[in-house]
C-alpha positions in Angstrom: 0.0 0.0 0.0 1.2 3.5 -0.9 0.2 6.8 0.8 0.6 10.3 -0.7 -0.1 13.8 0.5 -0.7 16.3 -2.4 -1.1 20.1 -2.3 -3.0 21.3 -5.3 -2.8 24.9 -6.5 -4.9 26.7 -9.1 -8.6 27.4 -9.4 -9.7 24.6 -7.1 -12.0 26.2 -4.5 -15.7 27.1 -5.0 -15.7 25.2 -8.4 -16.7 21.7 -7.2 -13.1 20.4 -7.2 -13.4 18.6 -3.8 -16.5 16.7 -5.0 -14.6 15.7 -8.2 -11.6 14.4 -6.1 -13.9 12.5 -3.8 -15.7 10.7 -6.6 -12.4 9.9 -8.4 -11.0 8.4 -5.2 -14.1 6.3 -4.6 -14.0 5.2 -8.2 -10.4 4.0 -7.9 -11.0 2.3 -4.6 -8.7 4.6 -2.6 -9.0 5.8 1.0 -8.3 9.4 2.2 -9.7 12.8 2.4 -9.7 16.2 0.7 -10.0 19.6 2.3 -9.6 23.3 1.5 -6.8 25.5 2.8 -6.9 29.2 3.7 -4.4 30.1 0.9 -6.8 28.9 -1.8 -5.2 25.6 -2.3 -6.5 22.1 -1.6 -4.8 19.3 0.4 -5.4 15.7 -0.6 -4.4 12.6 1.4 -4.8 9.2 -0.4 -3.7 5.7 0.1 -4.1 2.5 -1.8 -2.6 0.4 -4.6 0.4 2.0 -6.4 -1.2 2.0 -9.8 -4.4 3.5 -8.5 -2.5 6.3 -6.7 -0.5 7.1 -9.8 -3.6 7.2 -11.9 -5.3 9.5 -9.3 -2.5 12.0 -9.3 -2.4 12.1 -13.1 -6.2 12.5 -13.4 -6.6 15.4 -11.0 -4.2 17.4 -13.2 -7.0 18.0 -15.7 -10.3 18.5 -13.7 -13.6 19.3 -15.4 -14.3 23.1 -16.1 -14.5 25.6 -14.5 -11.8 24.1 -12.2 -8.1 24.2 -13.3 -4.9 23.0 -11.7 -1.7 25.1 -12.0 0.6 23.0 -9.8 0.7 19.8 -7.6 3.2 19.2 -4.8 3.0 15.5 -3.8 5.1 13.5 -1.4 4.9 10.0 -0.1 4.0 9.5 3.6 3.2 6.7 6.0 -0.2 5.1 5.5 -3.0 5.6 8.1 -4.8 2.3 8.6 -7.6 4.1 10.5 -8.8 5.8 7.3 -11.0 3.3 5.4 -13.0 5.6 3.0 -12.5 8.6 0.9 -14.2 11.7 2.3 -14.4 15.5 2.2 -13.3 17.2 5.4 -15.5 20.3 5.7 -14.5 23.6 7.3 -16.5 26.3 8.9 -20.2 26.7 8.1 -19.6 30.1 6.5 -16.8 28.9 4.4 -18.8 25.9 3.2 -21.8 28.1 2.3 -19.5 30.4 0.4 -18.0 27.3 -1.4 -21.4 26.2 -2.5 -22.5 29.7 -3.7 -19.2 30.1 -5.5 -19.7 26.8 -7.4 -23.2 27.8 -8.4 -21.9 31.2 -9.6 -19.3 29.6 -11.8 -21.9 27.3 -13.4 -24.3 30.2 -14.1 -21.4 32.2 -15.5 -20.8 29.4 -18.0 -24.5 29.3 -18.9 -24.4 33.0 -19.4 -21.5 32.8 -21.8 -23.2 30.0 -23.7 -26.4 32.1 -23.9 -24.3 35.0 -25.4 -23.0 32.6 -28.1 -26.7 31.8 -29.0 -27.4 35.5 -29.2 -24.6 36.1 -31.7 -25.9 33.1 -33.7 -29.4 34.7 -33.8 -27.8 37.9 -35.2 -26.2 35.8 -38.0 -29.6 34.3 -38.8 -31.1 37.8 -38.9 -28.5 39.0 -41.3 -29.1 36.0 -43.5 -32.8 36.8 -43.6 -32.0 40.3 -44.6 -30.0 39.0 -47.5 -33.0 36.9 -48.6 -35.2 39.9 -48.4 -32.8 41.9 -50.6 -32.8 39.0 -53.1 -36.6 38.9 -53.2 -36.6 42.6 -53.9 -34.4 41.9 -56.9 -36.8 39.2 -58.2 -39.6 41.7 -57.7 -37.8 44.3 -59.9 -37.2 41.6 -62.5 -40.9 40.6 -62.6 -41.8 44.3 -63.0 -39.5 44.5 -66.0 -41.2 41.5 -67.5 -44.6 42.9 -67.0 -43.6 46.2 -68.7 -42.2 44.3 -71.6 -45.5 42.3 -72.0 -47.4 45.6 -71.9 -45.1 46.9 -74.7 -45.9 43.8 -76.8 -49.6 44.3 -76.1 -49.4 47.9 -77.3 -47.5 46.8 -80.4 -50.2 44.2 -81.2 -52.9 46.8 -80.7 -51.2 49.0 -83.2 -51.0 46.2 -85.7 -54.7 45.5 -85.2 -55.6 49.1 -85.7 -53.5 49.2 -88.8 -55.2 46.1 -90.3 -58.6 47.6 -89.6 -57.6 50.7 -91.5 -56.5 48.6 -94.4 -59.7 46.7 -94.4 -61.8 49.9 -94.5 -59.7 51.5 -97.2 -59.4 48.5 -99.5 -62.8 46.9 -98.9 -64.1 48.0 -102.3 -61.0 46.8 -104.1 -61.0 43.2 -102.9 -60.7 41.6 -106.3 -58.1 44.0 -107.4 -55.8 43.5 -104.5 -55.9 39.6 -104.1 -52.2 39.6 -104.3 -52.1 41.8 -101.3 -54.5 39.4 -99.6 -52.1 36.6 -100.0 -49.3 38.7 -98.6 -51.4 39.5 -95.6 -52.1 35.8 -95.1 -48.4 35.1 -94.9 -48.0 37.9 -92.4 -50.8 36.4 -90.4 -49.0 33.0 -90.4 -45.9 34.8 -89.2 -47.9 36.4 -86.4 -49.3 33.0 -85.4 -45.7 31.7 -85.2 -44.9 34.6 -83.0 -48.0 33.9 -80.9 -46.8 30.3 -80.4 -43.4 31.6 -79.2 -45.1 34.0 -76.9 -47.1 31.1 -75.4 -43.9 29.1 -74.8 -42.4 32.1 -73.0 -45.6 32.5 -70.9 -45.3 28.8 -69.9 -41.7 29.3 -68.8 -42.8 32.3 -66.8 -45.5 30.2 -65.1 -42.9 27.6 -64.2 -40.7 30.2 -62.7 -43.6 31.6 -60.7 -44.4 28.1 -59.3 -40.8 27.7 -58.3 -40.9 31.0 -56.5 -44.2 30.1 -54.7 -42.5 26.9 -53.5 -39.5 28.8 -52.2 -41.8 31.3 -50.5 -43.6 28.4 -48.7 -40.2 27.0 -47.6 -39.2 30.4 -46.3 -42.5 30.7 -44.3 -41.8 27.3 -42.7 -38.3 28.3 -41.8 -39.6 31.6 -40.3 -42.1 29.7 -38.2 -39.3 27.4 -36.9 -37.2 30.4 -36.1 -40.1 32.1 -34.2 -40.6 28.9 -32.2 -36.9 28.7 -31.4 -36.9 32.4 -30.2 -39.9 31.6 -28.1 -38.1 28.7 -26.4 -35.1 30.9 -25.8 -37.3 33.5 -24.2 -38.8 30.9 -21.9 -35.3 29.6 -21.0 -34.1 33.1 -20.2 -37.2 33.6 -18.0 -36.5 30.3 -16.1 -32.9 31.3 -15.6 -34.0 34.7 -14.3 -36.4 33.0 -11.8 -33.6 30.6 -10.6 -31.3 33.6 -10.1 -34.0 35.4 -8.1 -34.5 32.3 -6.0 -30.8 31.9 -5.4 -30.6 35.6 -4.3 -33.5 35.1 -1.9 -31.9 31.9 -0.5 -28.6 33.7 -0.1 -30.3 36.5 1.9 -32.0 33.9 4.1 -28.6 32.1 4.7 -27.0 35.4 5.6 -29.7 36.1 8.1 -29.3 32.6 9.6 -25.5 33.2 9.9 -26.1 36.5 11.8 -28.5 34.7 14.2 -26.0 31.9 14.8 -23.2 34.5 15.4 -25.4 36.4 17.9 -26.4 33.2 19.7 -22.8 32.1 19.9 -21.9 35.5 21.5 -24.6 35.2 24.1 -23.6 31.6 24.8 -20.0 32.7 25.3 -21.1 35.4 27.7 -23.2 32.9 29.7 -20.2 30.5 30.0 -18.0 33.4 31.3 -20.6 34.2 33.9 -20.9 30.5 34.9 -17.1 30.1 35.3 -17.0 33.3 37.4 -19.7 31.8 39.7 -17.9 28.5 40.0 -14.6 30.2 40.9 -16.5 32.1 43.7 -18.1 28.9 45.0 -14.7 27.2 44.9 -13.1 30.0 46.9 -15.8 29.9 49.5 -15.6 26.1 49.9 -11.8 26.2 50.4 
């Protein structure tokens, strides 16, 4: 059996380090104790198999956050057969209360930093949505240009129609004489029909594009609903954290009042003991 006393320096108080050391010692089947020192360090006594002791010393060098170890001073000592288990040796009540509150403060500080990371991520999402909005505005301008172009075509066809009506009125009486012109007009009409077919194809392509845009708009709406739900959950989480902090503040105030009562009672008890000792001395002097 091997026994070692180690002095651990670093951020090892008020961060749950003693609990980590106790659980590690119990897991490795070691016996000993861990306690806080006034200079901010922690003393660890452990005894057990050589391999388990070496593994213990190596493991406590990298404790879980927010604890951190800067240096370990270890020396081998004589085993103590009276120590059978691994335990935490607690100090004064005020120090232990401060230890507990310090550990909780460290944990909530980590949660706060994590929440700030989420906040920056939400800002990135908002910027991304702004980019989508700008892109949609570009599509809107493009659709406006297409509509203006279609209006120009409609005006041009209207002009052709008016022109054909004028020709019909002017040459209605000369139908036989101008049959050649009639054939030319038929060819022109065929060409206009071909152009009408091309226009229909263009209209079908525009409809397909509009359908694609509607599908994309539906996906964006679903994404916006998911984002709103996520924001709502984050608001609820922030509200719960706020309530927990308020409860902790209230509990801290009650503990402070309890400590003041204990200190006052301790003072009164000490005064009573002094009076009692004084009376016993007087009785003893009278008896002698």
